[in-house]
C-alpha positions in Angstrom: -42.7 -14.8 -70.4 -45.7 -12.7 -70.2 -47.0 -11.2 -67.2 -49.3 -9.1 -66.3 -49.3 -5.8 -63.1 -52.0 -6.4 -60.6 -52.4 -3.4 -57.7 -52.9 -5.1 -54.6 -54.8 -2.8 -51.4 -54.5 -4.0 -48.0 -56.3 -2.8 -44.8 -54.6 -2.1 -41.5 -51.6 -0.9 -43.4 -49.8 1.6 -40.2 -46.3 2.0 -41.1 -43.8 0.2 -43.6 -43.7 -2.9 -41.4 -47.3 -3.9 -41.5 -46.2 -3.7 -45.7 -43.2 -5.3 -45.8 -44.9 -8.0 -44.1 -47.4 -8.3 -47.0 -44.5 -8.0 -49.6 -43.1 -10.8 -48.1 -45.9 -13.3 -48.6 -46.5 -11.7 -52.6 -42.9 -12.4 -53.0 -42.9 -16.0 -51.4 -46.7 -16.7 -53.6 -44.4 -15.8 -57.1 -45.0 -12.4 -57.8 -42.7 -9.8 -58.5 -43.1 -6.5 -56.5 -43.4 -3.6 -59.3 -43.8 -0.8 -56.1 -45.8 -0.1 -53.3 -46.5 2.8 -50.7 -48.7 3.9 -48.4 -52.2 6.0 -47.5 -50.9 6.6 -43.9 -54.1 8.7 -43.2 -56.1 5.9 -43.9 -53.7 3.2 -42.7 -53.9 1.3 -46.1 -51.2 -0.1 -48.5 -50.9 -1.2 -52.2 -48.3 -3.0 -54.2 -48.4 -3.0 -57.7 -47.1 -7.0 -58.4 -46.1 -8.8 -62.0 -47.1 -12.4 -62.4 -46.6 -14.7 -64.6 -50.0 -15.1 -67.3 -49.0 -18.4 -66.7 -48.6 -18.9 -63.5 -51.7 -16.6 -62.0 -53.8 -19.6 -60.5 -50.5 -21.2 -59.0 -50.0 -17.5 -57.1 -53.2 -17.4 -56.5 -53.8 -20.7 -54.5 -50.2 -20.2 -52.4 -51.4 -16.4 -52.1 -54.7 -17.1 -50.8 -53.2 -19.1 -48.0 -50.6 -16.4 -46.4 -51.4 -13.4 -43.6 -51.6 -10.6 -46.1 -54.7 -12.5 -48.4 -56.7 -12.1 -45.0 -55.9 -7.8 -45.4 -56.7 -7.3 -49.0 
């Protein structure tokens, strides 16, 4: 299974709880979390995610229906 790594950036990330919600949406959409972090001063966050190259379209179809997608 070949994967590709992406870094997704999110706005309105004031604390780890916000980022945890975004990460749950990524996992439920089929992504694998590799790393993540928050820039507290900017209230933004990022998540490094691996996605199966054959499942990218399925991931995006599911992810676009999540709350997290609206904060990218």
